[in-house]
N, C-alpha and C positions, 0 to 999 in steps of 0.2 A: 503494499499500502504505500509505503514512502516514495518510492520510486514513480509510482503512477501520479501522486503530489506533485512531486517535484518536476515530470513532465509537464505536468498539467499548468502551472506555475510560471514555467519557463514559456510555454507556447502563448500564455496571456501576457506576458512581459513584450514577447516578439510583436504579438497582435497591437498593443497599445503603443508599442514604437513604430508602428506601421510596416515591419519587416517581415511578418509572417508570410504572407503570400511569395514574395521573392523566396524566402528560405524553402518553402515549401517545392517550388518549383526547381531548386536547385537539387535539392534532396532527391527528388524523383529523378532529376537526369543523371545521378550518381547510385541509381537502385541496385545495381549489383556488386557494390563495392563499399563496404563499411567502412574501411579506415578513411575515405573521401566523404563521407558522408559525417563522422565523427569532425575531421576536420573543417568542411564548411558550419558545421553546428559551433564548434568553438570559436569560429572566425565572427559568428553572428551574437553570441552572447558572450558579453563581460562580465565574468564572473564576479569582481567587485559592484559592477554598477547594477548587476541582477541582486545581489544580497542586499545591497541599500534600497532598492527598489522593494523587495519583499519584505524587510525589516519594517518599510513604512506603511505596510498594509493593515488595514484593519481587520482584526477577525472577530 
């Protein structure tokens, strides 16, 4: 459940940043290459910025 929640919030973060559609297209383009997908995802998600954003959410 933790990984599901993390993925959900990462997608919400990217959606609010206006980058979700672009990320999705790039990930689909690399559908057969897990390493490429990982590289694409890390290029789109700044870990420190994501953590600040998530910490500011009201739960």
